[in-house]
N, C-alpha and C positions, 0 to 999 in steps of 0.2 A: 195150646202152649207146650212148649220145649224149654227148658233150661238145662245145660249139661256142662257141668264143672270139668275140670282138668287140672294137671299141673302138681299134683300132689306126691307126695313120696318121702322117702326116708332121709334127713339131713342131720348134721351135727348139731350141737348147741353153738348157737353164734352163726350159723349158717342162713342162706336165703332160699326163698321160694317163690314163684309167681303164679299165682292160680288164675284161671280162667273161667269165664262163665259165659258160654255161647247161647245165645236166645234166639228164638223164630215161634212163630205164632202168633206176634201180636207187636203193635208198633212201638217198638223198644224206646224211643227215643222219647216218650210219653210218660213213663213211668220212672219213680224211684226204686232203686235196687239196693237189697243188702247183701251183707255176709252174716252168716250166722253158724255155730259151730257146736258140736256137741262130743264131749268126751264120754269115756265108757263109763256107765253107772253114774252119768251127770246130766241135768237138764240141759236142754240146748240155751246157749248163751249168744247175745247179740254182738257182732265184733266191730262192723261199719257199716255205714250206709252213705248214699249219695243221691243227691236231689236227681229230678228227672233231666236238668238242665247239666246237671254236672257241677252247677256253681256251689254249691253246700255239701260238704261231708261231715260225718261225725264218727267217732271212735268210741269204743270202751276204753276204760281208763287202763285195762290191763294190757291195751296194744297201742295206745296213744304213744307217739314219738317212733313206734316201729314197723308198723303196717302203714299202707297207703291204699286207698280203694279210688279207682278210676273208671271210666268209661270211655267206650270208642261207639257212639251212635252211629256211626258210619259201617262200622262191621258188626253192631249189634253184640257186643261184647263187653264183659263186665271182669274186672281185675281186682285182684289183692297181691300186691307186693310185700311180700313180707320177710324182714330183716331183723338180725339179732335174736333169732328164734331160741324158745327155751323149752325147757323140756314141759312144760306146763302148758305150751301152745299144741299140742298132740291132741287131735280130734279129728273127726269126719267134719268137713267143711264145707256148708252147703250156700247156694245162692238163692235168693228169692225175691219175690217181685211184689210190687205194692199193688193191693186191690184196686185203688183210685188212681186215675190219670192226673197229670199237672198238679199233685199234691204240693200244696206251697212250704213245705216242710220236709225235711228227713224222715223217714219212719224206722222208727228203733222198737216197736212192737210188734212180735211176730203174730198177734191178733190180726194185724193190720196187712199181712202177707197173704196172697190166695193162690201162689204156685211157688215150688219147691223145685229144685235139683235132687238129683240122686245121692250127690255129696262125694266127693274127693278127700282121701285119708291123707293125713299128715301126720308124720311121726317124728320127733325130735329125741333123738339118743345118741350115745357115743357108743 
């Protein structure tokens, strides 16, 4: 299993970025996926999750209304569109895979993820 994030970078407050997570080594369409972030000196924080079918999504309150998670099962790719970025969004962003296929809910607990990417850095600063 491989999860490879990309799309991070330096952006000014109020700006936008689109993160991607390219997946391989498993049947992508069968698993829920999530984005998790970790700021320096802080614990990992759940950001957003999407069911295997893409029919349900869930967001942390801190990003609700600004971030959108989506997936393209034909391309084996997970996305995170981030708008209206704030300094407090600065972190290393990871994608993570659910440990069970066809789970009938979104996965928001990091204990239920079995594979993680290496992360992509997002820095929001003027």
